[in-house]
N, C-alpha and C positions, 0 to 999 in steps of 0.2 A: 591619443589613439584610441578607437573605438572596437570593441569586441563585439563581433556580429553573430546572430544565431541564424541558423539555416532558414533562408526566405527573407531575410532582413535586407534594407538596402540603404545606402548613404550618398549623399552628392559628392562627386570629385571636383574640387575647386583649382587642382593644378592642371597643368598642360601636359606632364610626362609623369607617368607611373612606372614602378618596377613591380612585378608581380613575383613573389618568392615562394615557391612550393618546398614545403618542409617536411622532414619527417625524422624519426631516430632509426639508425643502422644497426645491425647486428647480425648474429648469426641466424641464418634460415630467412632474412628480410629479403625479399626481392628487388630487383633494380626498379626505380621509378624514374620516368621522365615527363618533363612539362611540354607543353604544345599547347598552340592557339588557333583558333578558326576565326577569321573574318566573314562576317554575316551581312546579308543586305537586309532589307526591311521585310523580304519574306521568310527571314530564317534559314537562308540557303548560302552556301558558298557560291561564287561565281565563277570558280575554276580550281584547278589543283594548285594553283599558286597561291591560294588564300588559307592554305595551310602551312603554318610555321613550326618547325621542329627540328632537332639536330641535324637531320640530312637536309634540311631546306631552312637554314638558320635566319633569314631574312626575307620580308615580304618585298615586292618590288617596289613599293612606294616607300620603304625604308621605315615606315611607321611602326611596324612590330619587327621586334629582333629576340632571337633566342641567344641567350648570353653564354650558354655553358653550365656544366654541372660542378658544383662544388661538393664539400662534405656536406653530406644529410641535405642538400638543397639543390633545386633547378630554378633557373630565373628566366623572367621575359621581360623586356622592355617596351612599352607601348607609348607612342608619341600621338596624343589623342589628337592635336591639332593638324597632324599631316596625314589622319585617315580621310580617305574620299568622303563624298557626302553620301554616297551609295552605301558606305559600311555604317550600320545601325548599332550591330553589337560585335563584341569581340568576346569570345567564349574561351575562357581559361581552362585548358584541359590537362589531364594526366592520364598515363597509362602505366603498367607493370610488366614486367619481363620476367617468366618463369613462376609467377604465384599470383596472388589476388591482394586486393588492397585490404582485406581482413588481416594479412600476414604482416602490414606496414603500421606500426605503432606510431603515435604522435604525429598522425598526419594532419597538416595546417596549411593554409595560404595567408601570407602576409603582404598588404599593399604599401608601397611606399612613395612618397614624393622623389623622384628621380633627381630634381635639381638640389633640395636641401637634405635630402637622406631621412626625413623625418617620418616615420611610420605612422600610417593613415589608418589603417584597418587590420584585425587578425581575425580569421574564421578557421576554427577547431572542427574536424570532421571525423565522423565514424564511419566504417565501412565493413562489409562481409565478403560475400563471393564476387564483387565487381571486379573487373580487370579493366576498364576504362571509367573515367569520371571527369565531369565538370565541375570544378570547383568553384568557380565563381565566373562572372560576366561583367563587363563594361557596357553600357548601353547609353543612347542618346534619349532624354526626355526634356526638351529644351536645352538643357546643359548636359554633359555627363553625369552618369551615375554609377555605382558600383552595387552589385547583388552578391550575396552568399548563396550561392547554388546547391551545392553538395549532391549532385545527380550522379548516381552509378549505374553502370551497365554490366549485368552478368554477361550479357553476349559480347562483351569485348568491342573490339574497334567497329564491327559491323553494326552495333546497336547504336554506337555512337555517330557513325556515318549516317546511318538512316534519319536520326534526329535532325540533321542539318542538310537533308536532300540529297545525300549521296549513298551510294551502295559500294560494298565491298566483294569484288569478284576474285574469288580465291583461285589461283592457278593450279590445275590439277596436274601434278608431275607424271611422265610417261612412265617413270621407274621409282622405285622406293625413294622417299625422299632423303637427303642426307641431314644430319641436325643443323638446326638453324642458327647462324652465326649470330653473335652478341649484338652487332651492329649491322643493319642490312644497307645495301647499296640500292639506289631508286634504279627501276626499269626505265619505261617510257613515262612513269608518273611516281613521285617521292613515295618510297615505302613508309609506313607508319610505324610508330616506336612500340616494341614489344610484340609484335605480331608474326606468327609463324604458321604455315609456309608463306612465303611473300605474296604480298597483296597490293593491288592498287585502287586507287579511289578514282571515281569517276562521278560527275554531276549528272543529276537525273533522278528518276523515280526508281526506286528499291524495287528488286525482283524478289518473286516468291514470298510474297508478305501474307500475314495471317488472314484466313479467312472470315467473313462477319456473318452476323446472323441476320437472316431475312425476318421483319418485323412485320406482325400483323396490321394492316392499315397504312402501310407505308405507301402502298400504291395511291393511296386518296389523297396525298399530300400535293399541294401545289409543285410545279416541275423544279422550279430552283430550291425550295425547301427540301424536296426529295433528294437533289442532287447534293447538297450540304449535308444532310443526315448520312448518305452513303460515304461520302468522304471520311466525315467525322468519324463514323463507326470503324473504318479502316484505320483511322489515326489511333483510335482508343485501343484498337486489336494491336498494332504495332509497339504502343507504349507499354501495354502488359507484356508482349513478347520479349521485351529486353530484359524482364525479370524471370523469364521461363514459364509464365502464366498464359499459355495459349488457348486453353480451354477451360478458362474459369466461368463460374457461373454465381452471380451474387445478387441479392436484393438489393435495389438502390432507392435511397430516400433523400429527398431534396428539403432542405429549410432555408427560407428567403427571410431576411432582415426586411422589416416593414416599417422601421423607427422613422421618425420624423426627419431626421438628417438623411435619410435615404432617397427623399423626394425628388432630388435632383436627378439621380440615378433612374428613378421609375420614369421620369418625364421624358429622358433623352432616349428611352429605350434600352438603356445599359441592362437592366435586369431582365427584360425579355430576351435579349439577345443571349445573357448568360444561361438563362433557362433552357433556350433552344439547344445551347451547346452542351448542356448536362442531359438534355433528353436523350442524347447520342450515346451517352455511357450507360443508361439504362437500357436502350435498345440493343446494345452490343453484350452487356452482363448478364440482364434480368432474362429468365427463360420466357417470360410472357410480354416482354419489353414495356411493361408498365412501370410506372414510378409514383410511390407515395409522396406526399407533399405536405408541407407545413408553411404556414406565414405566421411571423411573430413580432411584436413591440413589447407593450405592457403586457400582453398575454398572448399565448400562442392560439391558434385556430388550425384545423386540420382543413386542407383543401381537398376537392375531387382529384381522384387519381388521375394521373398524367397518361393518357392511352397517345401514342405516337400518331395515329391516324387522325386525332382531335386537336393537334398541337397549335394550329392557327388560332382556333376557338377558344382553347384553353389557355393562351397568352392573352387573347382580349379580356376574357372573362376574369381572369384570377390573379393575374400579374398587377398588383395594386398596393399603393402606400398606405400606411394606418392614417386614422383621422382622430381628432380631438374632440370628444363630445362633452359640451358645456351644460347642457340641459337633459342628460339621462338618455336611456335608449329604450322608451316606451313603444315607439312605432319604428318599424324598418324604415329606412331612408327611401325617398321616391327614387323610382327607376333601378331598385336593387333586383336584377334577375335570378330565376331560380337555381340554386346552386352556389352562388355566390355569398361570401362571408360579408358580415356586417362589419366594415373595417373602423366603426367607431368602437366597436367592442375589442378591437385587437389595439388601439391606442397609438401611442407615438414613443413611450419609454423603451429602454432597453433591458429587457430581462430575459436574456438566453438561458438561465437555469431553468425557467418555466418550460421552454421548448425543449430543451435536454430532457427533462423529466417526462415530458408528453410523449416524446419519441421512445424512451426507453420503456414505457408502460405498453406503447403499442408492439413493440418489438417482443415483449415479455407475452402478451395476450395472442400474439399470432406468430407463433414459431414456424421457422422455415427450416429445411435441412440445409440450406446455404447461407453462408455469413451474409452481414449486412454491412453496406457501405453508406454512410451518411454523409452528405455534400452540404456543409452548413456555412452560408455567405453572410457576412456582416460587415458594416464600415467602421467597426469599432467604437469606441465610447463605453467599452466594458468597465463596469463598477461593481457588479456582483461577484468579485473574485473568489470568495471563501464558498459562496453556495454553488458555484459554477465547478470550483475544484473536487466539494464533496459529490457532486452527482457523476463528474468523470471517473473519479476514482473509484466510486461505487460501480461503474459501468466496466470496469477492467475485466470482471469475470464474465461477462456477457458477450455474445458472439457479433460484437459490433465494432467497426472502426470508424472512429469521428474525424473527418478531414474538414478542418475550418479554411476558409478562403478569406481574407481581408481585401476589401474593397478600396483602399487606397486612403482612409482617414487615418487616425493613430489610437492609442490608448486600447491596445488589446489585451492587456492585463495577462491575467494567467493564461489566457490561450496561446499567447506568445511563448510563455515560459514552460508550458506543460510538457515540453520534451525533456527539460531537465530535472524535474521534480522527481525525487526518490521515491522507493517505496512500492513500487508497482510490478506485478510479476510480468506483465507484458507492456509495452508502449502502445497505447489504444488511440492515441490522438496525434494528428499530423496539422501542421500551420504553416501557411505561407501568405503574403501580402503582395499585392501588386498596385502600382501607381494609376495605371489606367488598362483595364482587362480588355478593353476593345481593341487596344492596340498590341496585345498579346496573340500571337499566331496559335492555331490549333494545336500543332505539334508540341510547341512549349507548355500549353495550357495543360493539355492531357498529361505529358510527361511529368509536369510538377503534382498535379492532381493525383496521378496514380503511384507515385515514387515510394511512399511508405506503407501503401495498402499490402504489397505483396510480403514485406518484411513482417508486418503484423500477422499476416495469415500463415507464415512458418512458425513464427513464435507462438502462437495461439494454439497452433496444432500441437506442437510439442508440449505445451503446457496442459493439454486437455481441455482447453476452452471450445475448440472447435473439433469435430469428429470426421 
């Protein structure tokens, strides 16, 4: 049995699995229900029939079944071989009736081999004001894999539905509503667990979504890039609205791993694609739409600020992998353009702690009234664990949240473990890793990217770190 941390994943080598959502019952603990959403490659449900829960306990294909609740547990069976080829993910969800997940102690998800009964994985979760939750997901990457997600929604079912391309239309009663029943019967479409008044799920774009910022220079972008930016800013706003953050302003800093092992990701354009997607975060959050940026390997180097209107040229000039210099750096390399960093000075090793220290110094020397969000990309190979831990522990009292994103290798060391390290007033670090970030949809990426930042904002304000 493997114990997984948030964001971790593992291969699933069996054909049928049982996902058991568990918790500790007691006085004042609300009722908990498990459910599943069958999602296509676009990250959307195909129809209302792709939602499996107690009022619709079996998918039409028979591949996913809700087994019914037992004491302190609710279970789903998934036959991976029976899923249609159009189904890329099965999101394992949960909801509460009459409370929040913060009132549910011992929340966890266990994955079993249905045939043998052997326990494959366990994921322990913590929650606060959330009323809906994605605890984990089964997804195709060649074969099937399981990821510990731990994504909560303070906006309840509506936020969860929007994440998967659906919206929730609340029916407005003509008279004062009667108390909601403990179990709702479906009207024309199945009712969702734990929601009152009755609601129906329908596929399609959400209504009344949050507004986006208009960014200076956006009109100068190529048409396709401008359209992508607009849609991505909207998705960033939707992801934040799930946590009640509809008018958030923050400084955004990008840090890109340029070590030698990243060369393939640079050559394939993966890092350029990631940078374009992160530009949308800065365009939506930062009041001037600009993003400070660093590259690092053996040494960090400050890059020119990324201005949205200059995005195509910025990607061409500054998204570059580090280089090994055997004969010193007495002369700049031929062809180095104004503003470009000499990547021989950056090198090829992994020295994350140096980049963290330099960004911390920049934040101290350039204070702003808004919080700072650092988006730090690495493909692993972390070995300076003690030095990195010292830097991040020292940064706890600073108005900065560090979101680390792993790009598919391994050995993330202390970055992966930091959520569990004790002795900090607030949790100032988030981490998740993805196998192939190019295959992760924008809604999923922004939700995972922004899931811990709002929690840190609230905790930092309560602790007096933010004002």
